[in-house]
Structure formats: structure tokens, C-alpha cells
N, C-alpha and C positions, 0 to 999 in steps of 0.2 A: 521569413526575415531576420535578418542577425538580432538577436538582442539588444544591442543597444538601439539600432536603428529605432528599438522605441521609446528609448527611453534616454535623449538628448536632450537636455541641458536641467536641471531641476526633476528629482523622479515625483511624481505623485503617484498616492497609495495604489494603485493599484496598476501600475508599470510594477509600484518597487513587490506588490505583490505576484507578481508572478515571476520576477527571477527569484525572490523567494522560492516559488512551484518550481519551478528547475530545479534550481538546487536541491528541493526534497527530490524531485524523480530522482538525480542523482543520489543523493543518502539512501532510495530504498534498496539500489543493489550492491552498497556496502560503505565503507567508511569513506571520506572526502579528498580528493586528491589535494595536490599545495593550492597554494591560494593563485598564483603565478597560470598554473594549469589548468585555473578552473573558470579563471578567467578567461586564458584563449577558448578551451572549451565551450566557455557559455558566447566568447565576444563579447569580452566586458573589459569595459577598463574598469580599476584597482575603486575607484574609489567608488563606485558601483556596488560592484561585490558586496565591498568590503559594510555598505547600509545593509545589503539582503542580510550579509552573517548576523552583522551584531540585531537585527530583528531576531534571525534565528535563534542566537542567543539570552537574550532577552526572554524569550520564552521557553528557552530550557531545551530545545530542543537540541544544544549546539554545545552543552552545560563540558567540561572531560568529563564530568563522572558522564554523563550518556555514552560519550566518547566511550570509553573504559570496558562501558556494562558494556555496549557495542561489539568491544574485541572478543570480549571473557567469552560472550553470548557464542561469540565466530567459532572459534574457539571449542565452545561445550557442546556446537552442534554437529560438527566434522565425529566428535567422538558417539552423539547418538544414535547417528543418521546409522551408522553402521548396524546397526541393531532393532532398525527398526522399517516399517514399509509407509507406500503412499496411504493405503486405506486405514492402519494408524493414526495418522496424522490427520486424514479429513474427520475421524471417528474422534478428532482432539475436539478438533475445528468444528463437529456439529455441536459439542458441549461447553462448549467455549461460546462461539460467538453469536445467540443469542440472548446472553446471559451480555454480553460488551455492548451488546444493540442495545438493550435494555438500557441501559446506564447509560447510553452514547445519546438516549431520545430525553433524558429528564436529566443530563449535566452538558450538554455540550454545550459552548461559546456559536454566537453568532457567526465568530471566525471560523471557527472549526463547523459547522454548519456549514457555511463558502464553499469548504476547501472541499468537502464530502460531496457535495452537491457536484462541482469540478470535478472532482475523479469518480464518477458516478460515467463517465465518456469516456473513453476509446480513442485517444485525441490520435493514438499513434499505432497501426493491427500493427505493426511487422516486432513491436516491445510490449504487447499486449498483456503479459505477464506481469510488468512491471507494474499494468495500470490497472491493474486488480488486485497485487499486493499493495499498489500509495492508495489504491480507497478502502479498504482492510483496513491497513493501520491507520486511515486517520478516523478509523473509528473507534479502534481500539485506543488511539493517546487519547480523543475526545471527550472516553468518561471519565478523565481525572481520577484515574487508579492505575495510579506509578508501577505496582507489583504484579496487576493484569497484563500491563500493556509489554511489561519485560515480557511475563509472561507466554505473551501472545508473540512475538519477537524473535521468540527464543524457536516458537514451537514453525511459523514460519520458516527460519531460517532451517530449522531443520527439512522442513517440506522442498525446499529451495536448493537442495545439495542434490551435486553432479547425479550422484545414484538414484538418486529421489525423480529426476525429471520425465517422466514420460510424457504428462500430458503435457508439459512446459514445452519440449525440442518436437510438438509433431506441430506440423503447419499448422498454424492457422485458420481456423473455422473463421470465413465472416459473416457467417447466418448464425455460427454461435454465438463470436463477438454480439454482435447485435442482441441478442438474448441475452445476453451474458446485463450490457449495458441497463436493460430494461429493467433486466432485476434489479442492480443495485440503485438504477432512479427512484422504483417503490421501496428502497432499503432507506434510501437519502431522504424521501419528501417523510416516510413516516418519522426520521429520526428531525425534520426540520417542522413538521404540525406536531410535536412533544407528543407521540405516540406510542409509549413502549407496545403497547399490544401488538399494533399494526406492525412496529417493524421490526417484534420476534418470530411473529406470522412472517413477514417478506425475509427474514433472513434465515428462517427452517426451507423457504420454498428454493431457495437459493442455494444455499450449502444443499438436497436435499439432488439439487440440478450439477454443483460440484461431483459427490460422490458418482453418482449417475455416471459420470464421465471419466471417473477416475477406472472406475469397476471395468469400461469399453476397453478401454485400455492396457486392459491388465487383464480382460479375459476376452480376445478378442474372437465375433463368431465366426463361426468356419464358411464355407463361401457352401453352400448348398449342389451336394453331389448331383 
């Protein structure tokens, strides 16, 4: 169903949140297009789109500083990607994400928690990579630590570089997506219950699974002779 069919007339908070999440999903992949292109892509009227954009700007997610930072990170990530590999990215994620999720369990707002819970489920299996990135970036943003969130954004941008997409380019596995969503939900619920220890444990379990998956693609098992 086109987005505008759900939001005819005044925009209730829930429906405005739906548009905001759609914009965030597009922003995960890079800079947002112009309002004209974005409105056409989401099948929205301009005034509807502008309300959602205003909400994101008010939260600081679409400020000029954020846009400049994102562009700078993209340029920097291309240079870093030439000198790294997927396992180094995963090792840094294992070091960083358990701490970020502890902060999220302590600091996340009710809005942050609702967003993390929504992002814990993969709505589109054909774009599971973007869904995974949205979940983890929502956690980083909810920490309230802009430096940590910026560093995490750089780390994931490096990991998503074309030269490092060994896992991302493989066909989506429904069983793996189901398992990943289960791991994400465990993390989200620990954050929602304000349990940093449980959140950290759940994140470590998840990151071990991520590391195992990357290893499988880097060193595929040979067929038995």
C-alpha cells in the first residue's frame, strides 16, 4: 500500500512515525535525495514529507552538521576500506557494540526503545542488510554519545564498502534471518527492561554469530572427497 494511502488527512503520531521510519531506512544507505525525488519514491505529498523531515531535523538526525559528518565519513571510509578486511571490521564491532548496548539500556528514551523494537524485525528479506544496519545504528544513536555513534557509523560504512560485502552479496537465507531477528529481539527486550548486563550478553551472543558467518564466507568448507 502506498504510504500516502495510510496518511490521508491530518497525520496521527503513529502514521507520522511510519513516514519517519521510511525516511530513516533510505538514509541508512547514504545521503537523502531531494524532496521531489524522496516524495515520489515514498508516494507522498510534499507537505506530508516536510512534516516528517522537520521531525528528524528537530531530533538532530538531519542537521547540516550531521549531513556534513555523514559525507565526510563516506569519503574517509573508502580510504580505510582499502587497507582493512571483513574480519577486522567484525573484531572492532565485537569490541564496541557490547559497550554501546550497555549505554543504550541505561540512556535510551521511550522513543528510542520503540524504534529499536521495530527495527529488530526484518520486514523485507530482500533487503536484510539494510534492516540489520538500521537496528544496530538505532542502538548507537540511542546511547546519547554522539562521538560513539559517529565512530560506529564510520565502522559500519567501512564494512558496507563494496570491497567488503562478502556476506552482504550472498543470497539471503530465511533461516539465518529468522535467527538474527531472534537475536535482535533479545537485545531489544534487554534494552527495554533497562538491563545492561542482559543487553551486553545478548549482544555478545549476536556478535559471535556474526563473526561465525563472516568466517564461513571467508573460509568456505571444502566438499568432502
